[in-house]
NUTI-244962 format. One record per atom (N, C-alpha, C, O, CB): residue number from 1; atom name; x, y, z. Coordinates in steps of 0.02 Angstrom, whole numbers, m for minus. Each point is the difference from the previous one (the first is absolute). Glycine has a CB too. Example, Ala and Ser with C-alpha at 12.3 -4.5 7.8 and 13.67 -1.06 7.14 Angstrom:
+-----+------+--------+--------+--------+
! pos ! site !      x !      y !      z !
+-----+------+--------+--------+--------+
!   1 !    N !    660 !   m284 !    390 !
!   1 !   CA !    m45 !     59 !      0 !
!   1 !    C !     45 !     60 !      0 !
!   1 !    O !     52 !     m1 !     33 !
!   1 !   CB !   m147 !    m58 !     29 !
!   2 !    N !     77 !    112 !    m98 !
!   2 !   CA !     42 !     59 !      3 !
!   2 !    C !    m39 !     55 !     37 !
!   2 !    O !     25 !     55 !      8 !
!   2 !   CB !     34 !    m87 !   m116 !
+-----+------+--------+--------+--------+
//
This chain:
+-----+------+--------+--------+--------+
! pos ! site !      x !      y !      z !
+-----+------+--------+--------+--------+
!   1 !    N !   1506 !   m959 !    597 !
!   1 !   CA !     65 !      0 !     63 !
!   1 !    C !     46 !    m82 !    m13 !
!   1 !    O !     61 !      6 !     m9 !
!   1 !   CB !   m156 !     75 !    127 !
!   2 !    N !     76 !   m127 !   m119 !
!   2 !   CA !     37 !    m68 !      3 !
!   2 !    C !     23 !     m2 !    m68 !
!   2 !    O !     59 !      2 !    m17 !
!   2 !   CB !   m128 !    m68 !    106 !
!   3 !    N !     17 !     62 !   m128 !
!   3 !   CA !     47 !     m8 !    m73 !
!   3 !    C !     41 !     42 !    m22 !
!   3 !    O !    m28 !      7 !    m55 !
!   3 !   CB !    m46 !    m53 !     22 !
!   4 !    N !    116 !     78 !     31 !
!   4 !   CA !     56 !     49 !     m2 !
!   4 !    C !     42 !    m27 !     m6 !
!   4 !    O !      6 !    m57 !     23 !
!   4 !   CB !    m35 !    124 !     27 !
!   5 !    N !     82 !    m31 !    m89 !
!   5 !   CA !     62 !    m39 !     m4 !
!   5 !    C !     69 !     44 !     66 !
!   5 !    O !     60 !     11 !      1 !
!   5 !   CB !   m103 !    m51 !   m168 !
!   6 !    N !      6 !     46 !    194 !
!   6 !   CA !     53 !     30 !     65 !
!   6 !    C !     14 !    m68 !      7 !
!   6 !    O !    m14 !    m50 !    m32 !
!   6 !   CB !    m33 !    165 !    106 !
!   7 !    N !    102 !    m95 !     13 !
!   7 !   CA !     21 !    m83 !     30 !
!   7 !    C !    m40 !      3 !     53 !
!   7 !    O !    m31 !     49 !     21 !
!   7 !   CB !    157 !    m74 !    m48 !
!   8 !    N !   m124 !    m65 !     60 !
!   8 !   CA !    m59 !    m19 !     26 !
!   8 !    C !      0 !     40 !     48 !
!   8 !    O !    m49 !     29 !     21 !
!   8 !   CB !     37 !   m134 !    m53 !
!   9 !    N !     92 !    110 !     63 !
!   9 !   CA !    m33 !     67 !     80 !
!   9 !    C !      0 !     54 !     m5 !
!   9 !    O !     m2 !     33 !     52 !
!   9 !   CB !     39 !    m77 !     22 !
!  10 !    N !    m36 !     71 !   m124 !
!  10 !   CA !    m53 !     81 !    m26 !
!  10 !    C !    m48 !    m14 !      7 !
!  10 !    O !    m36 !     30 !     40 !
!  10 !   CB !     78 !     18 !   m120 !
!  11 !    N !    m67 !   m108 !     36 !
!  11 !   CA !    m98 !    m28 !     16 !
!  11 !    C !    m12 !     m3 !     52 !
!  11 !    O !    m44 !     36 !     23 !
!  11 !   CB !     23 !   m105 !    m94 !
!  12 !    N !     60 !     19 !    116 !
!  12 !   CA !    m37 !    m29 !     76 !
!  12 !    C !     12 !     87 !     31 !
!  12 !    O !    m48 !     16 !     35 !
!  12 !   CB !     96 !   m192 !     m6 !
!  13 !    N !     m3 !    225 !    m34 !
!  13 !   CA !    m16 !     59 !     56 !
!  13 !    C !    m66 !     25 !    m28 !
!  13 !    O !    m48 !     14 !     36 !
!  13 !   CB !    177 !     30 !     m3 !
!  14 !    N !   m129 !    m40 !   m106 !
!  14 !   CA !    m21 !     63 !     m4 !
!  14 !    C !   m106 !    m44 !     30 !
!  14 !    O !    m47 !     26 !     29 !
!  14 !   CB !    179 !     65 !   m164 !
!  15 !    N !   m121 !   m161 !    106 !
!  15 !   CA !    m75 !    m23 !     34 !
!  15 !    C !     m4 !      8 !     72 !
!  15 !    O !    m53 !     20 !     24 !
!  15 !   CB !     38 !   m107 !   m108 !
!  16 !    N !     70 !     71 !    127 !
!  16 !   CA !    m18 !     11 !     78 !
!  16 !    C !     m4 !     58 !     11 !
!  16 !    O !    m22 !     10 !     57 !
!  16 !   CB !     70 !    m92 !    m17 !
!  17 !    N !    m31 !    155 !    m86 !
!  17 !   CA !    m24 !     46 !     28 !
!  17 !    C !    m62 !     26 !     m7 !
!  17 !    O !    m25 !     48 !     30 !
!  17 !   CB !    118 !    m38 !    m29 !
!  18 !    N !   m126 !    m56 !    m56 !
!  18 !   CA !    m86 !     16 !    m15 !
!  18 !    C !    m29 !    m43 !     48 !
!  18 !    O !    m55 !     13 !     25 !
!  18 !   CB !     51 !      8 !   m157 !
!  19 !    N !     33 !    m66 !    145 !
!  19 !   CA !    m22 !    m43 !     52 !
!  19 !    C !    m31 !     41 !     75 !
!  19 !    O !    m53 !     m2 !     31 !
!  19 !   CB !    150 !    m87 !    m91 !
!  20 !    N !    m29 !    127 !     68 !
!  20 !   CA !      2 !     15 !     46 !
!  20 !    C !    m66 !     66 !     10 !
!  20 !    O !    m39 !      3 !     48 !
!  20 !   CB !    176 !    m60 !    m50 !
!  21 !    N !   m137 !    103 !    m56 !
!  21 !   CA !    m18 !     52 !    m15 !
!  21 !    C !    m79 !    m26 !    m17 !
!  21 !    O !    m31 !     53 !     m4 !
!  21 !   CB !    158 !      5 !    m32 !
!  22 !    N !   m153 !    m88 !     29 !
!  22 !   CA !    m67 !    m31 !     m3 !
!  22 !    C !    m18 !    m30 !     72 !
!  22 !    O !    m59 !      4 !     14 !
!  22 !   CB !     76 !    m33 !   m144 !
!  23 !    N !     22 !      1 !    176 !
!  23 !   CA !    m24 !    m22 !     64 !
!  23 !    C !     m9 !     53 !     22 !
!  23 !    O !    m60 !      7 !     13 !
!  23 !   CB !    106 !   m101 !      6 !
!  24 !    N !    m15 !    141 !     m6 !
!  24 !   CA !      7 !     65 !     21 !
!  24 !    C !    m67 !     48 !     m7 !
!  24 !    O !    m25 !     31 !     47 !
!  24 !   CB !    149 !    m53 !    m81 !
!  25 !    N !   m152 !     19 !    m49 !
!  25 !   CA !    m55 !     49 !     m1 !
!  25 !    C !    m57 !    m15 !     m6 !
!  25 !    O !    m47 !     29 !     25 !
!  25 !   CB !    108 !     25 !    m59 !
!  26 !    N !    m64 !   m131 !    m21 !
!  26 !   CA !    m37 !    m23 !     m8 !
!  26 !    C !      3 !    m76 !     28 !
!  26 !    O !     17 !    m46 !    m37 !
!  26 !   CB !    m28 !    138 !    m44 !
!  27 !    N !    m15 !   m107 !    175 !
!  27 !   CA !     16 !    m45 !     46 !
!  27 !    C !    m68 !    m75 !    m33 !
!  27 !    O !     10 !    m60 !     12 !
!  27 !   CB !     46 !    181 !    114 !
!  28 !    N !   m116 !    m96 !   m163 !
!  28 !   CA !    m29 !    m58 !     m2 !
!  28 !    C !    m66 !     24 !     41 !
!  28 !    O !    m15 !     55 !     23 !
!  28 !   CB !    129 !   m141 !    m34 !
!  29 !    N !   m151 !     13 !     12 !
!  29 !   CA !    m30 !     m5 !     65 !
!  29 !    C !     33 !    m47 !     62 !
!  29 !    O !     12 !    m60 !     m6 !
!  29 !   CB !   m113 !     84 !    m72 !
!  30 !    N !    110 !      7 !    126 !
!  30 !   CA !     32 !    m11 !     69 !
!  30 !    C !    m40 !      5 !     50 !
!  30 !    O !    m34 !     49 !     14 !
!  30 !   CB !    123 !    m12 !    m49 !
!  31 !    N !    m87 !   m122 !     84 !
!  31 !   CA !    m51 !    m13 !     62 !
!  31 !    C !     34 !    m47 !     17 !
!  31 !    O !     23 !    m46 !    m35 !
!  31 !   CB !   m135 !     76 !     11 !
!  32 !    N !    117 !    m19 !     90 !
!  32 !   CA !      8 !    m83 !     43 !
!  32 !    C !    m45 !    m33 !     m2 !
!  32 !    O !    m47 !     40 !     m2 !
!  32 !   CB !    103 !    m13 !     76 !
!  33 !    N !    m84 !    m98 !    m76 !
!  33 !   CA !    m33 !    m35 !      2 !
!  33 !    C !     21 !    m70 !     51 !
!  33 !    O !     50 !    m35 !      3 !
!  33 !   CB !    m83 !    103 !   m117 !
!  34 !    N !    m34 !    m67 !    151 !
!  34 !   CA !     20 !    m55 !     75 !
!  34 !    C !    m57 !    m85 !     m9 !
!  34 !    O !    m60 !     m9 !     13 !
!  34 !   CB !     79 !    158 !    101 !
!  35 !    N !      4 !   m169 !   m126 !
!  35 !   CA !    m48 !    m82 !    m11 !
!  35 !    C !    m77 !     26 !     10 !
!  35 !    O !    m38 !      3 !    m48 !
!  35 !   CB !    135 !   m106 !    115 !
!  36 !    N !   m125 !    127 !     14 !
!  36 !   CA !    m53 !    m12 !     23 !
!  36 !    C !    m45 !     65 !    m56 !
!  36 !    O !    m59 !     m8 !    m16 !
!  36 !   CB !    108 !    m51 !    162 !
!  37 !    N !    m18 !    103 !   m162 !
!  37 !   CA !    m13 !     67 !    m29 !
!  37 !    C !    m15 !     m6 !    m74 !
!  37 !    O !    m32 !     47 !    m24 !
!  37 !   CB !    108 !      5 !    109 !
!  38 !    N !    m52 !   m117 !   m138 !
!  38 !   CA !      0 !     m6 !    m59 !
!  38 !    C !    m78 !     26 !    m28 !
!  38 !    O !    m13 !     42 !    m43 !
!  38 !   CB !    115 !   m139 !     57 !
!  39 !    N !   m142 !     61 !     21 !
!  39 !   CA !    m66 !     22 !    m47 !
!  39 !    C !    m11 !     72 !      7 !
!  39 !    O !    m16 !     36 !    m48 !
!  39 !   CB !    m45 !   m146 !     65 !
!  40 !    N !     73 !    137 !     66 !
!  40 !   CA !    m24 !     82 !    m21 !
!  40 !    C !     52 !     37 !    m59 !
!  40 !    O !    m28 !     39 !    m39 !
!  40 !   CB !    m18 !    m20 !    178 !
!  41 !    N !    106 !    m27 !   m144 !
!  41 !   CA !     34 !     44 !    m46 !
!  41 !    C !    m25 !    m23 !    m55 !
!  41 !    O !    m11 !     49 !    m37 !
!  41 !   CB !    109 !    m23 !     91 !
!  42 !    N !   m118 !    m90 !    m87 !
!  42 !   CA !     m9 !    m11 !    m58 !
!  42 !    C !    m73 !     27 !    m14 !
!  42 !    O !    m14 !      4 !    m60 !
!  42 !   CB !    100 !    m99 !     62 !
!  43 !    N !   m119 !    109 !     30 !
!  43 !   CA !    m58 !     31 !     m6 !
!  43 !    C !      2 !     82 !     28 !
!  43 !    O !    m55 !     26 !      2 !
!  43 !   CB !      2 !   m152 !      8 !
!  44 !    N !     89 !    151 !      2 !
!  44 !   CA !     32 !     61 !     m6 !
!  44 !    C !     17 !     23 !    m68 !
!  44 !    O !    m26 !     50 !    m24 !
!  44 !   CB !     65 !    m76 !    128 !
!  45 !    N !     24 !    m27 !   m150 !
!  45 !   CA !     22 !    m16 !    m47 !
!  45 !    C !    m56 !     18 !    m53 !
!  45 !    O !     14 !     44 !    m41 !
!  45 !   CB !     65 !   m127 !    103 !
!  46 !    N !   m146 !     49 !    m66 !
!  46 !   CA !    m55 !    m19 !    m44 !
!  46 !    C !    m38 !     69 !      0 !
!  46 !    O !    m12 !     33 !    m51 !
!  46 !   CB !      3 !   m170 !     80 !
!  47 !    N !     m6 !    154 !     30 !
!  47 !   CA !    m24 !     85 !     27 !
!  47 !    C !     27 !     50 !    m42 !
!  47 !    O !    m38 !     44 !    m22 !
!  47 !   CB !     40 !    m70 !    142 !
!  48 !    N !     50 !     26 !   m133 !
!  48 !   CA !     41 !     54 !      2 !
!  48 !    C !      8 !    m11 !    m88 !
!  48 !    O !     16 !     56 !    m21 !
!  48 !   CB !     49 !    m50 !    167 !
!  49 !    N !    m70 !    m53 !   m202 !
!  49 !   CA !      4 !    m26 !    m46 !
!  49 !    C !     55 !    m12 !    m40 !
!  49 !    O !     m1 !     13 !    m61 !
!  49 !   CB !    m87 !     19 !     82 !
!  50 !    N !    146 !    m61 !     13 !
!  50 !   CA !     63 !     m6 !     41 !
!  50 !    C !     m4 !    m86 !    m69 !
!  50 !    O !     27 !    m14 !    m54 !
!  50 !   CB !    m30 !     94 !    247 !
!  51 !    N !    m39 !   m108 !   m152 !
!  51 !   CA !      6 !    m78 !    m26 !
!  51 !    C !    m85 !    m23 !    m27 !
!  51 !    O !    m33 !     50 !     12 !
!  51 !   CB !    148 !    m85 !     93 !
!  52 !    N !   m147 !     m2 !   m126 !
!  52 !   CA !    m52 !    m46 !     m5 !
!  52 !    C !     m5 !    m61 !     37 !
!  52 !    O !     46 !    m14 !     38 !
!  52 !   CB !    m45 !     61 !   m131 !
!  53 !    N !    m40 !    m79 !     89 !
!  53 !   CA !    m28 !    m47 !     44 !
!  53 !    C !     34 !    m82 !    m55 !
!  53 !    O !     18 !    m58 !      8 !
!  53 !   CB !   m158 !    157 !     56 !
!  54 !    N !    128 !    m37 !   m127 !
!  54 !   CA !     25 !    m60 !    m47 !
!  54 !    C !     56 !     12 !     24 !
!  54 !    O !    m13 !    m24 !     56 !
!  54 !   CB !    m48 !      9 !   m162 !
!  55 !    N !    122 !     37 !    112 !
!  55 !   CA !     76 !    m13 !     22 !
!  55 !    C !     10 !    m40 !     73 !
!  55 !    O !     51 !      1 !     34 !
!  55 !   CB !    m23 !    116 !   m100 !
!  56 !    N !    m86 !   m152 !     80 !
!  56 !   CA !     m2 !    m19 !     34 !
!  56 !    C !      2 !    m86 !    m14 !
!  56 !    O !     22 !    m30 !     49 !
!  56 !   CB !    m63 !    152 !    m11 !
!  57 !    N !     18 !   m172 !   m105 !
!  57 !   CA !    m23 !    m50 !    m10 !
!  57 !    C !     25 !    m31 !     38 !
!  57 !    O !    m43 !    m21 !     38 !
!  57 !   CB !     18 !     32 !   m126 !
!  58 !    N !     75 !    m29 !    103 !
!  58 !   CA !     66 !    m25 !     27 !
!  58 !    C !      7 !    m21 !     67 !
!  58 !    O !     25 !    m52 !     21 !
!  58 !   CB !     15 !    118 !    m94 !
!  59 !    N !    m63 !    m24 !    100 !
!  59 !   CA !     m6 !     m5 !     60 !
!  59 !    C !    m26 !    m67 !     45 !
!  59 !    O !    m31 !    m34 !    m41 !
!  59 !   CB !     22 !    150 !      2 !
!  60 !    N !      9 !   m150 !    103 !
!  60 !   CA !    m34 !    m42 !     21 !
!  60 !    C !    m73 !     33 !     12 !
!  60 !    O !    m15 !     60 !      0 !
!  60 !   CB !    122 !   m122 !     42 !
!  61 !    N !   m141 !     16 !    m32 !
!  61 !   CA !    m98 !     16 !    m16 !
!  61 !    C !      2 !     28 !     94 !
!  61 !    O !    m29 !     52 !     15 !
!  61 !   CB !    m53 !   m192 !   m137 !
!  62 !    N !    117 !    101 !    174 !
!  62 !   CA !     m5 !     45 !     53 !
!  62 !    C !     11 !     62 !      5 !
!  62 !    O !    m37 !     40 !     30 !
!  62 !   CB !     53 !   m117 !      3 !
!  63 !    N !     50 !     96 !    m72 !
!  63 !   CA !     10 !     75 !     18 !
!  63 !    C !    m51 !     32 !    m53 !
!  63 !    O !    m24 !     56 !      8 !
!  63 !   CB !    161 !    m58 !     35 !
!  64 !    N !   m148 !    m32 !    m90 !
!  64 !   CA !    m63 !     45 !    m55 !
!  64 !    C !    m61 !      0 !     62 !
!  64 !    O !    m22 !     57 !      6 !
!  64 !   CB !     49 !   m115 !   m164 !
!  65 !    N !    m47 !     25 !    188 !
!  65 !   CA !    m54 !     13 !     34 !
!  65 !    C !      1 !     44 !     76 !
!  65 !    O !    m49 !     13 !     34 !
!  65 !   CB !     23 !   m122 !   m105 !
!  66 !    N !     94 !    126 !     85 !
!  66 !   CA !     23 !     21 !     46 !
!  66 !    C !    m17 !     89 !    m17 !
!  66 !    O !    m26 !     42 !     37 !
!  66 !   CB !    118 !   m161 !    m14 !
!  67 !    N !    m72 !    123 !    m76 !
!  67 !   CA !     14 !     68 !    m36 !
!  67 !    C !    m79 !      7 !    m36 !
!  67 !    O !    m10 !     55 !    m27 !
!  67 !   CB !    165 !    m66 !     m2 !
!  68 !    N !   m225 !    m49 !     24 !
!  68 !   CA !    m62 !     30 !     m5 !
!  68 !    C !    m32 !     18 !     48 !
!  68 !    O !    m52 !     32 !     m7 !
!  68 !   CB !     49 !    m79 !    m70 !
!  69 !    N !     34 !     23 !    154 !
!  69 !   CA !    m21 !     27 !     56 !
!  69 !    C !      4 !     67 !     21 !
!  69 !    O !    m37 !     36 !     34 !
!  69 !   CB !     55 !   m132 !    m17 !
!  70 !    N !     49 !    107 !    m54 !
!  70 !   CA !     12 !     65 !      8 !
!  70 !    C !    m21 !     67 !    m40 !
!  70 !    O !     m2 !     60 !     14 !
!  70 !   CB !     77 !   m130 !     27 !
!  71 !    N !    m84 !     46 !    m73 !
!  71 !   CA !    m18 !     37 !    m76 !
!  71 !    C !    m94 !      3 !     23 !
!  71 !    O !    m41 !     24 !    m40 !
!  71 !   CB !    163 !    m95 !    m77 !
+-----+------+--------+--------+--------+
//
């Protein structure tokens, strides 16, 4: 789409339309997160197979310990 020879404004509006369509029909993972519930939310994401513990290696040791307590 972006590499076509169309005018930039035409490409922009096509891309905007596609983004809107994708957001409507394929929103991905949506959830609200509160700071005090992060370990619980991360545990749920791990249990559902959405993320793994390896994805969290850059998190603080304190948060990782809290997560282990929940799991």
